[in-house]
N, C-alpha and C positions, 0 to 999 in steps of 0.2 A: 596535751595534758593527759596524764595517765588516769584512766577510769579505775578508781580504787575498788569498786564493787566487782568489775570484770577481773581485775587482778586477784582479788580474794577468791572468786569462783575458780579461776585457773589453779591457784594453789590448792584449794579444797578438792579439786578434781584430780590432784596428783599427790595425794598423801602416801602413795606407795613409795615415794622417794623421801628418805629420811630428812634430807636437807630442807625440804619444804617447811618443816616445823620451825626451823630457824627464821625463814622468811615470813612465815605467818606471825610469829612473835613480833618481828620488827614491824610488820604491816599494822598489827593491832596496837603496838606501842606508839609508833610515830605518826601514823596517818589516820587511824580510826579512833585513837585515844580510848581504847577499852583495855585498861591496865590488867583487869582480871583475865581476859582472854589472852592477852599477851603472855602473862605468866603461865597460863595453862599450856599454850603452845610451846613456850620455852621448856617447860617441864617435860612435856611429851617428847620433844626433840632430844632432851638430855637422856630420857629413858631409852631412846632409839640410838644412842651413841654419839650424839652431836656435842662435843666438848665445849664448843663456843656457847651453847645454851646454858651450861652451868655458869660460865663467866657472866653472861647477860643477867641471869637470875641473881648472882652475887652483886652485880652492879646496881640492880634495882633495889635490893635490900640495903645496900650500903648508902647509896646516894639519895634515893627517893623515899625510902621508908626509915632511914636512919637506924637500921638494925644491924650493927656490925657483927654481932654474934651469928645471926642467920646468914649474913653475907659471907663470913669466913667459912661456914659450913658448905656453901655453894662453891666458893673459890676452891676449897679443898677437893671437892668432887671434880672440879675442872683440873686441878693438879694431878689427881689420880688418873685422869685420862690424858695427861700430857699437854694440856692447854697452856700455851706460853703466856697469854694474857692473865690467866689465873695465877701463874707463878709470879708474874710482875706485881699483881695486886697484893698477893700474900707477902712478897718482899717489902712492899711499901707499908703494909699494915704492921709487919714485924718491926720495921724501923720505928714506926709511931709508938709501938709498945716497948721500945728499947731492947728488943731481942735481936741484937746485931748479928750474932752468928747464924741465927735462923734466917735472917734477911739475906745474908751472904749466900747461903745455900740455895735459896729460891732464885736469887739473881744469877748465881753461877750456872744453874740448870738452864735458865733462859739464855745466858750469854753463850754457853756452849752450843746453843742452837741458832746463834746468829742474831739475837735481839740486841740492837744497838744501845738502847737505853739501859739495859742490864749491864752491858760492858762499861758504859759510861759510869753508872752507879758504882760498880766494883772498882774502877780506876780511881774515882774520886774518894771513895771510902778508904782505899789503900793509901792514897796521898794524905788524907786527913789523919790517918793513924800511923804515919811514918813508914809504911811498907812501900818504899819507893821502887824497889826492884819489881814487886808485884804490880804496882801501878804502871810501870814501864812495859811490863809484859802484856797487860791489858791494852795499853796504847798501841803496842806493836801488833797485837791481834786485830784490833779494829782497823789499823792502817793497812795491813797486808792481807786480810781475809776478804775474798770476793763474796758478793751476795749477802752482805750484812743486812738484816731486816730493818727497815725504817731508818736507814742511815741518811741523815741530811747534812747540809753544809755546816750547820751549827755544831752538831756532834763531832763531825769530822775535824773541824777547826779546833775543838777542845782537845783533840788527841794528837795535835801536831807536836805536843810536848815530846812524844817519843822520838820524833825525827831530830829534835834538838840534841838529844842525848845519844844518838846512834853512832 
């Protein structure tokens, strides 16, 4: 069993490493249940250049505090730092707001960096809108590109459509 207090001390003794702020945020959020300190360490990590911390803060505001406006602010900070998870959330939020072209741009950025769900979303969006050639191109991309992030058998099987038309 991990001793949470020892782990916290190790992290606090190593604040010279920027990534530690991400882990402190997670430690306080998930294991110590001090949401205020978790947000504090995520914010400090963001200020030190950890893009994942902007995404984490966006998630806290969106899902726990139900403040989408503040969540979008943090996701956009993540987007500005190139955080793929932030791109994905902004794509989803844009879809929920019926901003389809904006959503496509967020998903396209993530897809071009190998994010499987972004590729899937673009392929499905293309199919739903009659852009069959583009849908097939995304299917081809996911079928032929090595090292697609988070590719699982469900996503891969959804893209077997490409092989049918090849």
